[in-house]
N, C-alpha and C positions, 0 to 999 in steps of 0.2 A: 524316700529316698527316689522315685520317679521323680514328685514335683521338682525337687535339688535339680535332676539333670535337667527338666524343662527349661528354670529358670537359666539355668548357664548355658545352655543352649539358644534361647533367646538373647542373651546379653550375648552370645558369640556372632549373632547372627548381626545383630546391630553394630558389633565391633566390626565385622568383615565391610559391611555398606560405609562405613566411614571411611575402614583403610582403601578402598578400591574406589571412593569417591562415587557410589553408585547413590546416593542421594541426591548431590549434583547431576549426575546423567540423566535421573531423571526428571529432575526438572526442566531439564533442554530440550524434550522432546514433545511429538505432538500427539501422542498416543494418552486418550484420556485415566488409562487405568495404572494400578500401581507397577511404574517399571524400572526393574533394575534393583533395587532394595534386597537383599537376601531375606528370607522368609522361613520362618521353623517350622515347618509344619506334621501333622503325628496323624499316623494311618492304622485305624484300629485293625485295617484286613490284615495287613502283610505280617504282623504289626512291626512299625520304624516308626524313625523321625528320618524325616527328609528336609535338606535345605533346595529351597528353589529362589531362583532369579533368572533375569532376562535379560540377554546381552553379555553385556560385563567380561570380566575374568571368564576364564576356563575353568572346567571342573578339575582338572590338574592341579590348577593356583590354589580356588577355594580349598581343594581337599589337604594341599599342603599347608594352607595358612588356620585350618582348622588345627590337622597336627600340631603346628606348632604353638599353636596358642590353648588349647586344652584339648590334650590328646586322650585324656577320661574321658570326657562328656560327646567328644566325638567320634567314640570307636562304636562302630556299626551304624554310621550315620550315612545316607545314602543323598546322593546330590544329583540334582538337577539343570540344567539350564537348559530354558526355553528360546526361544529366538522371536524376536519382533515384528511385524507385518514388515518394515523399512529394511529388516535382516535377511529375511526369507527373501524377498523382493532381489534382492542387492547377490546373494546366493545364486537366482536362479536366470539373473542378467550373465553373470560371470561365468554359470557353466554352459549356458546357451552360446555365449560368442568363442566358447574355447573348440580345438579342433575336434574334428569327428572324422565319420570317414567319408568318400565321395557321393555321399548320396546329397550329402549339403543339408539336412536337416538333423540336428542333434536326437535322439530319442526322449520323450518325455523325461521333465527332469522331476525327479520325486522330493517330497520332502526329505527323506532320509539320506540322498544326496545333499542338500545344503546342508543338513543337518552334519555330513561328515566332512564337507568343505569346510567346517569352521570350528571343528572340533579342538584343534591347536591355537587358534586366531583370537587371543583375548578384543574385545571391545571392537567386532567388524564392523569397519565402514568405508563408504565411499573412495576410491584411492584418485577419483577424477570427478572434475565437474560434469562429465558424460554421465559418468557411473550414477554419479548424483543425481542427475534429472532422469536419467530411464527410470531410475528406483522411485522417484517422485513421480513421472508420469504410470510407471504399472500399478501403482497402487491408488495413484488419485482416479484412473479410469474404471479401474476393478470395483472401488467404492463408487462410482457413478452407474457405473452397469448393472449392479446389486442392490442399488439404494441402501447401502449400508456402509457405516463406517468402521467396520470389523471384519476382515477376512482370515480364513483358515489359511493355512499351507498348500494345501491341496488345491485350496482354489487358486491359489498366485502362480501357481507351476501349470495349472490347466489353463490359465489363463494367457500365459505366456506361450505355453505349446500350442493352443490357437491360432492366435494372433500374430506370434512373432515378434520382433524386437520392430523390426523397423519400420511401426506404425508407433510405436512408442515413441522413438529417435523423432519422427515426425511431427509428433505432438507436445514433444518435449519443447520444442524451439531451438534444440541445440546448431549450432552452425555445423556444416556437414564439407569436407574436403573437395576440390573437384572430383577426383577420383569417386567420391560418396555420391554426387550429386548426380554424374550422368550415372553411376549406378543406379542411381532411387529411380531413373527414369527409363533405363532402357532394359532393368531385371527382367519384367516381365515378358515384355517382346523377343529377351533371348534366354527363354528359359533359363534363368538363375534364381530358383527360388534361396539360395543359401543367403542371399542378402535381406530378401524378407524375414526368415526365421532367424539367423546370429549375424547379419549383418556383415558378412563377407563379400566383399566388392569385387565387381569384375575386373580382367585385366586391362591395363590402362591400352596397350594398342588396339584392343578389340572395343574400347569404348572410342577410343576417337576414328577410326573405323565406322562404328555408327552414326559420331555425327557428321562426319564425312557424307555418309549416305544419307541423312535424314534432311529432305529440301526443306521442312519444316522448324528445324532445331531454332531454340529461341537465343538470343542475344547471351543470355546466362549458361544457355548449354556450350554452344562456341568459344563464350571466358573457359571455361575448364576444360576444355580441350586443349586450348592453347595452350593452359599452364601445364599439362602434361607433357606435350611435345618435348621437353627439355629431357625426359628423360626417357625417352622413348628409342630403341634399336634403329641402327639404317634401315631405310627402306619407304620412310614417312619426307624424303625430298619433297618442297614444295607443298606443303600440307599447311605449315604457316602461313605463305602469301597468300596459298588459296579461302584458310579460315579467317584471317585478317580483312580480306576482302568482304568476307561474308557477313562479317563482325559490321564493316563499315555501312553496309546496306541494311542492317539491321536497325541498326543506329537512329534513335529518333531525330526528327530534324530540328536545327537547333531555332 
């Protein structure tokens, strides 16, 4: 009877892998380990059978599919969805940039926070190219720093908490908006740690004033300040003429 249930659970695991296209998903990933596929594992210490898979559908989705396909064999079955390095990094990025209190720095993100974030999200994936670039930069830099191709969730959380996201954004090569270009340059001198930690930019009016007060502002900074002027309130009359004149002086000779 026990061997019959084992056979049915292994068959059910293969059925779920095909239903959720996890085998195809695994082939598209960079990780060398078995990624995505549902595995039926027996633990003698519990004792119980457990379905384990990485990323992919939620626990609720897999549980519902099991009850639909073979309710008898799946009775008492345990479910564990683990998260890949990329998905952990994605969760840390999202939680880090989310609003926090006025300190400018979010408390250290924990693996449990990431698990809670994605508990009801199937197949978590970056929603923007910036998220994708940040995830890649975080994982790449961590592997390089530790001389390893695998990192634990605790290491990913600690790495981002230690260095902040600005470093990874810079190394990712992602383009910055004008307000981000200026914030990246002036955040340290204006005591604005929120940029370093969670990519929160400074106020546009403060940045334009910083450029106007900076006699060594480069053409890139002046151009970024000019791009912000149309959105500023009254009080910056003449700033455009001043900045354009400075830009002309910084332009290289023809």
